[in-house]
ROSE-806099 format. One record per residue (C-alpha): residue in three letters; z, y, x. Coordinates in Angstrom, 3 decimals, padded with zeros to 6 digits, m for minus. Layout:
<pts>
  rest         w         v         u
   Ala         Z         Y         X
...
</pts>
This chain:
<pts>
  rest         w         v         u
   Met   021.598   039.511   092.201
   Glu   025.345   039.398   092.752
   Val   027.396   038.560   089.663
   Gln   030.859   040.077   089.421
   Ser   033.704   039.258   087.086
   Ile   035.343   041.859   084.886
   Thr   039.090   042.188   085.087
   Ala   040.849   043.070   081.842
   Gly   044.579   043.375   082.328
   Asn   045.683   040.171   084.040
   Glu   042.697   038.150   082.857
   Asn   039.476   037.506   084.714
   Leu   036.532   037.423   082.366
   Leu   033.630   035.400   083.681
   Thr   029.949   035.749   082.909
   Pro   028.102   032.732   081.483
   Glu   026.610   032.101   084.929
   Gln   030.034   032.080   086.560
   Met   031.612   029.897   083.868
   Ala   028.760   027.393   084.099
   Gly   029.379   027.235   087.843
   Val   033.114   026.639   087.356
   Leu   032.402   023.830   084.895
   Gly   029.497   022.389   086.862
   Val   027.151   022.526   083.861
   Gln   023.894   024.244   083.127
   Lys   024.017   027.673   081.549
   Ser   021.958   026.365   078.606
   Trp   024.699   023.804   077.790
   Leu   027.296   026.546   077.814
   Tyr   025.197   028.718   075.487
   Arg   024.785   025.783   073.076
   Gln   028.563   025.388   072.985
   Thr   028.934   029.046   071.973
   Met   026.856   028.408   068.859
   Gln   029.631   026.220   067.432
   Arg   032.185   027.864   065.170
   Gly   035.677   026.902   064.081
   Pro   038.873   025.724   065.739
   Gly   037.159   023.295   068.132
   Ala   034.656   025.814   069.493
   Ile   034.658   026.883   073.122
   Pro   036.708   030.073   073.583
   Arg   034.582   033.101   074.351
   Ile   034.707   036.844   074.132
   Arg   031.851   038.914   072.787
   Leu   031.710   042.483   074.141
   Lys   028.875   043.931   072.075
   Lys   025.836   042.189   073.576
   Tyr   027.774   040.669   076.497
   Leu   029.302   037.198   076.448
   Arg   032.366   036.527   078.610
   Phe   034.762   033.643   079.139
   Asp   038.445   033.569   080.035
   Arg   038.614   030.841   082.671
   Ala   042.150   029.704   081.744
   Ala   041.306   029.521   078.023
   Val   038.188   027.445   078.671
   Leu   040.063   025.042   080.946
   Arg   042.743   024.600   078.237
   Trp   039.944   023.963   075.721
   Ile   038.563   021.215   077.964
   Glu   041.990   019.575   078.152
   Gln   042.250   019.682   074.359
   Gln   038.799   018.131   074.016
   Gln   039.828   015.300   076.318
   Glu   042.969   014.658   074.247
   Val   040.885   014.470   071.054
   Met   038.530   011.951   072.678
   Gln   041.382   009.593   073.669
</pts>
């Protein structure tokens, strides 16, 4: 099955499968991250029953996580 991204304005919204591929992690890890709430949680967009990720926002989140760990 081919997975396509949704374009909303200038942003590409990625499916969990696509985002996991970008990050090089398993989809289950990504889903576990979405269960966290609060300011340190991974950025995600819920469209009714669909979960999407803004690639740029997630990459910024990773940079912030690295800064916190240092």
